[in-house]
C-alpha positions in Angstrom: -12.7 13.0 14.4 -9.2 12.6 15.0 -6.6 12.3 11.7 -3.6 11.1 11.7 -0.9 12.5 10.5 1.7 11.1 7.8 4.5 13.8 7.7 6.7 13.7 10.7 5.1 10.2 11.6 6.0 8.6 14.1 4.9 4.8 15.3 6.4 2.4 18.3 8.1 -0.8 16.6 8.5 -2.7 19.4 4.7 -3.3 19.6 4.7 -4.6 16.0 7.3 -7.2 17.0 9.2 -6.9 14.1 13.1 -8.3 14.3 15.7 -5.8 13.8 17.6 -5.9 10.9 21.7 -5.1 10.8 21.8 -1.8 8.8 25.8 -2.0 9.0 26.8 -2.2 5.3 30.9 -2.3 3.9 32.6 -0.9 1.5 31.7 -4.7 -0.7 27.9 -5.1 0.1 24.6 -3.8 0.2 21.7 -3.7 1.3 19.8 -4.7 -2.2 22.9 -7.3 -3.7 21.0 -10.4 -3.0 17.6 -9.4 -4.3 16.3 -10.6 -7.6 13.7 -8.4 -9.7 10.6 -10.2 -10.8 9.7 -9.7 -14.3 6.3 -9.7 -13.7 3.1 -7.5 -13.3 2.2 -7.1 -9.7 -1.3 -5.3 -9.5 -2.3 -2.1 -7.6 -5.9 -2.6 -6.4 -7.1 0.7 -4.6 -10.4 0.9 -2.4 -11.5 4.2 -1.7 -12.7 3.7 1.7 -14.1 4.5 4.8 -15.7 3.3 8.7 -18.4 5.4 8.0 -19.4 4.0 5.0 -22.4 2.0 4.6 -21.7 0.0 1.6 -17.9 0.0 1.9 -17.7 -3.8 3.2 -18.8 -4.5 -0.4 -14.9 -2.6 -1.4 -14.0 -5.1 1.4 -15.1 -8.2 0.4 -13.9 -7.4 -3.0 -10.3 -6.9 -1.9 -10.6 -9.9 0.5 -11.1 -11.9 -2.4 -8.0 -11.1 -4.7 -5.6 -11.3 -2.0 -6.9 -14.9 -1.7 -6.5 -15.5 -5.0 -3.5 -13.8 -6.2 -1.3 -13.3 -2.9 1.4 -10.8 -2.7 0.9 -10.3 -6.4 -1.9 -8.0 -5.7 -0.5 -4.6 -3.8 -3.7 -3.8 -1.8 -4.0 0.4 -0.7 -7.1 1.0 1.7 -7.6 4.7 1.1 -9.5 5.8 4.1 -11.4 9.2 3.5 -13.7 11.9 4.8 -14.2 11.7 8.2 -12.5 8.8 9.1 -10.3 8.2 11.8 -7.8 6.6 9.4 -7.7 9.2 7.1 -4.2 11.7 6.5 -2.7 13.4 4.1 -1.4 9.7 2.4 -4.4 8.5 1.5 -6.1 12.3 0.6 -3.4 12.7 -1.9 -3.9 9.2 -3.1 -7.9 9.5 -3.5 -7.3 12.9 -5.1 -4.8 11.5 -7.5 -6.8 8.6 -8.6 -10.1 8.8 -7.2 -11.2 12.3 -6.8 -14.7 12.1 -7.8 -15.5 8.5 -7.1 -17.9 7.6 -4.7 -17.4 5.7 -1.2 -16.6 2.6 -2.3 -14.8 2.5 -5.4 -11.8 0.4 -6.1 -9.0 1.1 -8.6 -7.5 -1.6 -10.4 -4.3 -0.8 -11.9 -4.9 3.3 -13.3 -8.7 2.7 -14.0 -12.0 3.5 -11.6 -13.1 -0.1 -11.8 -16.4 -0.1 -9.5 -16.7 -2.1 -7.3 -16.4 -6.3 -9.3 -12.5 -6.2 -9.9 -12.1 -9.8 -10.6 -11.7 -9.6 -14.1 -10.1 -6.4 -14.7 -7.2 -7.5 -11.7 -7.0 -11.3 -13.8 -6.3 -8.9 -17.0 -3.5 -6.6 -15.5 -1.6 -9.7 -14.6 -1.9 -11.5 -18.3 -0.6 -8.4 -20.0 1.3 -9.8 -22.8 4.2 -7.2 -22.4 6.8 -6.7 -19.5 5.8 -3.8 -17.6 8.4 -1.1 -17.7 9.6 -1.7 -14.5 10.2 -4.3 -12.0 10.8 -3.6 -8.2 12.1 -5.1 -5.2 12.8 -4.3 -1.6 14.9 -5.1 1.7 14.3 -3.4 4.5 15.7 -2.6 8.0 14.6 -1.6 11.2 15.5 1.1 13.6 14.6 2.3 16.7 13.0 5.1 14.8 12.7 4.6 11.4 11.9 1.7 9.3 14.3 1.5 6.2 13.6 0.5 3.3 16.2 -0.1 0.5 14.8 -0.5 -3.3 16.0 -2.4 -6.1 14.4 -1.0 -9.7 15.0 -3.0 -12.8 14.5 -1.8 -16.1 12.4 -3.9 -18.3 11.5 -2.0 -21.2 13.7 0.3 -23.0 11.8 4.1 -22.5 13.0 7.6 -23.1 11.9 10.9 -21.9 9.4 9.7 -19.2 9.4 10.4 -15.9 9.5 7.9 -13.1 9.4 7.6 -9.0 9.9 5.0 -6.4 8.6 5.7 -3.1 7.9 3.0 0.4 4.8 3.3 2.1 3.5 1.4 5.6 0.3 -0.3 5.4 -1.4 -1.7 8.9 -3.0 -5.0 8.6 -6.1 -6.2 10.9 -7.0 -3.0 12.3 -10.3 -4.7 14.4 -13.4 -2.2 13.7 -14.3 -0.9 17.2 -14.4 1.7 19.3 -10.9 2.4 20.9 -11.4 5.7 22.2 -10.4 9.2 22.5 -12.6 10.2 19.2 -11.2 7.2 17.5 -14.5 4.7 16.4 -13.2 2.8 14.1 -16.8 0.4 13.7 -17.7 -0.3 10.5 -21.6 1.6 9.8 -23.1 -0.8 7.3 -26.4 -1.5 5.8 -25.3 -4.3 4.2 -27.0 -7.7 5.6 -23.2 -9.3 5.6 -21.9 -6.9 8.2 -23.0 -6.1 11.8 -22.8 -2.3 12.5 -20.9 -2.9 15.8 -21.3 -0.8 18.8 -18.7 1.1 21.3 -15.9 -1.3 22.1 -17.7 -4.2 20.7 -16.4 -4.8 17.8 -18.3 -4.9 14.1 -18.3 -8.5 12.8 -19.4 -10.2 9.6 -23.0 -11.4 9.6 -22.6 -14.0 7.3 -20.3 -16.3 5.3 -18.5 -13.8 2.6 -15.8 -13.7 0.5 -16.3 -16.7 -1.5 -13.1 -18.3 -3.5 -13.6 -21.9 -5.4 -16.8 -22.0 -3.1 -14.8 -21.5 0.2 -15.8 -18.3 2.3 -12.4 -16.4 3.5 -14.3 -14.6 6.0 -17.2 -16.9 8.7 -20.0 -15.6 10.4 -18.9 -14.3 13.7 -15.2 -13.1 12.3 -14.2 -9.6 13.7 -14.2 -7.3 10.6 -11.0 -6.0 10.1 -9.6 -3.0 8.2 -6.8 -3.9 6.2 -4.0 -2.9 3.6 -4.6 0.8 5.9 -2.1 3.8 4.3 -0.5 4.7 7.5 2.7 6.2 6.5 4.9 6.9 3.7 8.7 7.5 3.7 9.6 11.1 4.4 13.2 11.8 3.2 12.2 11.5 -0.5 12.0 14.6 -3.0 8.2 14.5 -3.2 5.5 12.5 -2.0 5.5 10.4 -4.5 8.8 9.5 -4.0 12.8 9.7 -5.6 12.8 10.9 -9.3 14.9 7.8 -10.8 16.3 10.1 -13.5 18.3 11.7 -10.7 20.1 8.3 -10.1 20.1 6.9 -12.9 23.4 8.0 -15.1 21.0 8.3 -18.4 18.8 10.5 -16.9 15.2 9.7 -18.6 17.0 7.3 -21.2 16.1 4.2 -19.5 17.7 0.9 -21.1 16.2 -2.7 -20.7 18.5 -4.5 -18.2 19.6 -1.4 -16.3 19.2 -1.6 -12.6 19.0 0.8 -10.2 19.3 0.7 -6.5 22.9 -0.5 -5.6 25.4 1.2 -3.8 26.5 3.2 -6.6 22.9 4.5 -7.5 21.3 3.7 -3.9 17.5 4.8 -3.7 16.6 4.5 0.3 13.3 5.7 1.6 13.2 6.0 5.4 9.5 5.9 7.2 9.7 7.4 10.6 8.2 5.9 13.2 9.6 7.1 16.5 7.2 8.6 19.1 3.4 7.6 18.1 2.0 4.5 20.3 -0.7 1.8 17.7 -0.4 -0.5 20.0 -4.4 -0.2 20.1 -4.6 -1.7 17.1 -2.6 -5.0 17.9 -2.2 -4.9 13.9 1.2 -6.0 11.6 2.6 -4.0 9.1 3.3 -4.6 5.6 5.8 -2.5 3.3 5.3 -1.3 -0.2 7.3 -0.2 -2.7 5.6 1.3 -5.5 7.0 3.0 -9.1 5.1 5.3 -10.6 5.0 7.6 -13.7 3.8 10.8 -14.2 2.3 12.1 -16.6 3.3 14.4 -19.2 -0.4 15.7 -19.9 -0.3 18.6 -17.8 -3.0 16.7 -15.1 0.4 16.7 -12.9 -1.3 13.1 -11.6 1.0 10.1 -11.3 -0.2 6.3 -12.7 1.0 3.3 -11.4 3.4 0.7 -12.9 4.5 -1.7 -10.6 5.0 -2.9 -6.9 6.6 -5.1 -4.2 5.5 -5.7 -1.0 7.0 -7.3 1.6 5.0 -7.9 5.7 7.2 -7.5 9.0 5.7 -10.1 11.7 
């Protein structure tokens, strides 16, 4: 199956019906000036998934329930792997960093493999007694060739001799599970009674009411099965896949003091997601932008941990 390359990614934004924003700044203003960073822990949930996977609707159902309960405090990433048309460089790197040896589906909450039943772990992560190391927010500006993401990062705890990175990702929501032609078959294979398998252009559907929250199903029998929070793009103007090293814009390097704010006109944090050239109108999907603060582990593993994140939606 055909993979979609991430680096040098190009997307046709007119098909997402995003509003263009004014990208012009003056000496006295900056896109993050009016942003107030929330001092709360938003929870990273990563679903290792694939349209070819017999049991992956279990992970989809869990993600739907947690998003329904907690809204955008859940930063959902669906990382498609294996021989999946939505697999790409970014999803592969995320899987390798967090869930390399885990099977499909597996869900990660924060930095831990949480299997498939994640509700308690999500709630516990939201209610930790201490403030997170950082809070983050962003503003976006859409041009003909990119989505420019201006991040504002506030240090909420004093911490020294640690390396943190900030990066922005493009996610696609609401991709119908069906065959799109040209080798892109996103029908969800399933052995589960809650989901039909789907065939060709006839989309996969939910066969039963599912994803119950407070007794109410979030999806109903006959609803089209969709792939949501699919990691599709990443900023390419950053130093590494994981983004900008905050120590390089922080005047004090790796010494971060509670109350410090980065991402102003004096310490800009711009992530540019290139979007020109690739037509994804066939997916009829909505775009979500996620900005994540990562911590580099100082244990020789060369892996990264999630710290905090923020998402916004381009409608």
